[in-house]
C-alpha positions in Angstrom: 173.2 -182.5 120.8 170.7 -181.2 117.6 169.4 -178.2 119.8 173.3 -176.4 119.8 173.9 -177.5 116.0 170.6 -176.1 115.3 171.8 -173.1 118.0 175.5 -172.0 116.2 173.7 -172.8 113.3 171.0 -170.0 113.6 174.3 -167.5 114.9 175.5 -168.3 111.5 173.0 -167.3 109.3 171.8 -164.8 111.6 175.5 -163.0 110.6 175.4 -163.4 107.3 171.8 -162.5 106.3 171.1 -159.6 108.8 174.5 -158.3 106.8 173.5 -159.0 103.3 169.7 -157.6 104.1 170.9 -154.7 105.5 173.8 -154.2 102.2 170.7 -155.2 100.2 169.4 -151.5 100.5 172.4 -150.5 98.0 169.9 -151.3 95.3 167.4 -148.2 95.8 165.9 -147.6 92.7 167.9 -145.4 90.2 166.5 -143.4 88.3 165.1 -145.1 85.7 163.3 -147.6 88.4 165.9 -149.9 88.0 168.2 -150.8 90.9 171.3 -149.2 91.0 173.7 -150.8 90.6 177.1 -147.6 90.6 178.5 -146.2 93.4 178.0 -142.6 92.5 174.0 -143.3 91.9 174.0 -144.9 95.3 175.1 -142.8 96.7 172.6 -139.9 95.3 169.9 -142.2 96.1 171.1 -142.9 99.5 173.2 -139.7 101.0 177.1 -140.3 101.5 176.9 -140.9 105.2 173.9 -143.6 104.1 175.8 -145.5 101.7 178.9 -145.6 103.6 177.0 -147.5 106.7 175.8 -150.2 104.5 179.2 -150.6 102.5 180.8 -151.5 106.0 178.1 -153.7 107.0 178.4 -155.0 103.9 182.5 -155.8 104.6 181.9 -156.6 107.8 179.8 -159.9 106.4 182.0 -160.4 104.4 185.0 -160.3 106.5 183.2 -162.6 109.1 182.2 -164.6 106.1 186.2 -165.0 105.6 187.6 -165.5 109.0 184.4 -168.2 109.3 186.3 -169.9 106.5 190.0 -169.1 107.4 188.6 -170.3 111.1 188.0 -174.2 109.7 190.8 -174.3 107.1 192.8 -173.7 110.1 191.1 -176.0 113.5 190.7 -179.4 110.5 194.5 -178.4 109.2 196.0 -178.7 113.1 194.3 -181.0 114.9 194.4 -183.1 111.8 198.6 -183.1 112.0 198.8 -183.1 116.0 196.9 -186.7 115.4 199.0 -187.9 113.0 201.8 -187.0 114.5 200.7 -188.8 117.8 199.3 -191.8 116.1 202.7 -192.6 114.9 204.1 -192.1 118.2 201.9 -194.4 119.6 202.1 -196.9 117.1 205.7 -196.6 117.9 205.0 -196.8 121.4 203.0 -199.8 121.3 203.2 -202.7 123.7 202.2 -205.5 121.3 203.2 -208.4 123.3 200.2 -207.7 126.0 196.8 -208.3 125.3 193.4 -206.4 126.4 192.8 -208.5 128.5 192.1 -212.0 128.9 188.8 -212.5 127.8 189.1 -209.9 125.0 192.5 -210.7 123.4 194.1 -208.2 121.3 192.6 -205.4 118.5 193.7 -203.9 115.7 193.1 -200.5 116.6 194.0 -201.0 120.4 197.6 -199.4 121.2 198.7 -200.1 124.6 201.2 -197.8 125.9 203.7 -198.6 129.0 203.3 -196.3 131.9 201.4 -196.8 135.1 198.9 -194.5 135.0 195.2 -195.3 133.7 194.8 -193.7 130.6 191.7 -194.4 128.1 191.5 -191.6 124.4 190.8 -192.2 120.9 192.7 -190.5 117.6 189.9 -190.1 115.5 190.6 -190.1 111.8 191.2 -192.5 108.6 193.6 -194.3 110.4 191.7 -194.3 114.1 193.1 -195.5 116.7 191.8 -196.5 121.0 194.8 -196.0 123.4 194.8 -197.5 126.5 197.4 -198.2 129.1 199.0 -201.1 131.1 197.4 -199.0 134.0 194.5 -199.0 132.6 194.3 -202.8 132.5 195.9 -203.6 135.4 193.0 -201.6 137.2 190.0 -202.5 135.7 188.1 -205.8 135.0 187.4 -207.0 131.5 182.9 -205.6 132.2 185.4 -202.1 132.7 188.3 -202.7 130.1 184.4 -203.6 127.3 183.2 -200.2 128.4 186.1 -198.2 127.8 186.6 -200.1 124.2 182.7 -199.1 123.8 182.7 -195.5 124.4 185.5 -195.0 122.8 184.3 -196.5 119.6 181.3 -194.9 119.8 183.4 -191.4 119.7 185.1 -193.2 116.2 181.7 -194.4 115.0 179.7 -191.4 115.1 182.9 -188.9 114.5 182.1 -186.8 117.3 185.4 -185.1 116.6 183.6 -183.0 113.4 180.8 -181.9 115.5 183.5 -180.8 118.0 185.6 -179.5 115.4 182.2 -177.4 113.7 181.5 -175.2 117.0 185.6 -174.9 118.0 186.5 -173.0 114.5 182.5 -171.4 114.9 184.3 -170.2 118.7 187.3 -168.9 117.4 185.5 -167.4 113.9 183.8 -164.6 115.9 185.5 -161.7 118.4 186.5 -162.2 122.1 183.3 -160.3 123.0 180.9 -161.5 121.0 181.3 -165.5 121.6 180.5 -167.9 124.8 182.2 -170.9 125.7 179.0 -172.0 126.9 178.0 -173.8 123.6 181.1 -175.4 123.1 181.7 -176.4 127.0 177.7 -178.1 126.6 178.8 -179.9 123.3 181.7 -181.4 124.7 180.1 -182.9 127.4 177.1 -184.0 125.5 179.9 -185.8 123.0 180.8 -187.9 126.1 177.3 -188.9 127.5 176.6 -190.1 123.9 179.4 -192.2 124.4 178.3 -193.2 127.3 174.9 -194.2 126.5 176.5 -196.8 123.7 178.6 -197.8 126.8 175.7 -198.6 129.5 173.9 -200.6 126.4 176.8 -203.3 125.6 177.9 -203.6 129.6 175.2 -201.6 131.9 176.0 -198.6 133.9 177.9 -200.2 137.1 181.2 -201.3 134.9 181.2 -197.7 132.8 180.6 -195.7 136.1 184.3 -197.9 137.5 185.9 -197.1 134.4 184.9 -193.4 134.4 186.1 -192.9 138.0 189.7 -195.3 137.6 190.5 -193.1 134.7 188.9 -189.4 136.3 192.9 -188.6 136.3 193.1 -189.5 132.3 195.1 -186.7 129.5 195.0 -186.8 126.1 196.7 -184.5 123.3 195.4 -181.9 121.8 192.6 -183.6 118.7 192.4 -187.2 121.0 188.9 -187.5 123.0 190.0 -189.0 126.4 187.3 -190.7 128.7 187.9 -189.6 131.7 188.1 -185.6 132.7 187.0 -182.9 134.5 183.2 -184.3 133.5 183.7 -187.6 135.0 181.3 -186.4 138.4 178.1 -185.7 136.2 178.6 -188.1 133.8 179.1 -190.6 136.3 175.8 -189.2 138.7 173.8 -188.8 135.7 174.3 -193.4 134.9 172.9 -193.8 139.2 169.9 -191.3 137.6 166.9 -191.8 136.1 166.3 -192.5 132.3 166.4 -190.0 129.4 162.6 -188.2 128.8 160.8 -188.4 125.7 159.5 -185.5 126.5 162.6 -183.4 127.2 163.8 -185.0 124.2 161.0 -183.5 121.4 160.8 -179.9 123.3 164.8 -180.3 121.9 164.2 -181.1 118.2 161.1 -178.7 117.9 163.1 -176.2 119.4 166.2 -176.8 117.0 163.6 -176.4 114.0 161.8 -173.5 115.7 165.6 -171.2 116.1 166.1 -172.4 112.2 162.6 -172.2 110.4 160.7 -169.5 112.2 164.1 -166.6 112.1 164.7 -167.0 108.3 161.3 -167.3 107.3 161.5 -163.5 109.5 164.3 -162.7 107.8 164.6 -164.0 103.8 160.7 -163.8 103.1 160.7 -159.7 103.5 164.2 -159.3 102.0 163.1 -162.0 98.5 160.5 -160.1 97.8 161.8 -156.7 98.2 164.5 -157.7 95.8 162.1 -159.5 94.1 159.7 -156.1 93.4 163.0 -154.4 92.6 164.6 -156.2 90.3 160.8 -156.4 87.9 160.6 -152.7 88.5 161.0 -151.6 84.9 160.4 -147.7 83.7 156.9 -146.8 82.5 
């Protein structure tokens, strides 16, 4: 997860830093040795074709920034509106007379819907909800219900929804020819794996695996996070495999740090040195 976050952040920083680094070439020394700040002086120093190219790159950089901000706001507003509407619906449709299980009783954040289909998902936000169906409660035992609740509450506690929102916003901010679903799809899987790990610590792998299979066809509204879905098979296979390798985790952290630090130093240091030299230049 950290590695994908580093890659996404590096992509955004690269788009901005490259554009600004190219646009900074507009500030060439003028006749007095100081940086040019007027378009006419810049055109005289650079020539019209090169000046137009630098201005176009600067404009594209500003456009990317504006689109990213717009995408973040749009995704956040639409997601919260959908969750608020759905939260109101599950509160109205909740079967308050049904306990989650004989052993666990009833929880204030749990809502039970009257449907035979096994359903389990959570609604993140300030007023969090874990939504189950009667079909889920009828088909799972107490340990499996505990695994489901732990899984969903792990999403809520770690605010995995904010991570997904960020990746969704970045995904939509870039043009279709320059974006890939790999990052968003991988992060969607990874947040489920993290929640699975939390559930395994409480119930062990077997109850969680049975619960995942039972809820494999579980559907959820947009903005919610379902326990089932197309990644169920991969997740169940992971539960039956070997544990995490510390060396892989260390390599991922090292790679994330390198992705952020090395390109930033390579681009920023020469650029800052040049700007410092340019602004310190005075007329002899």
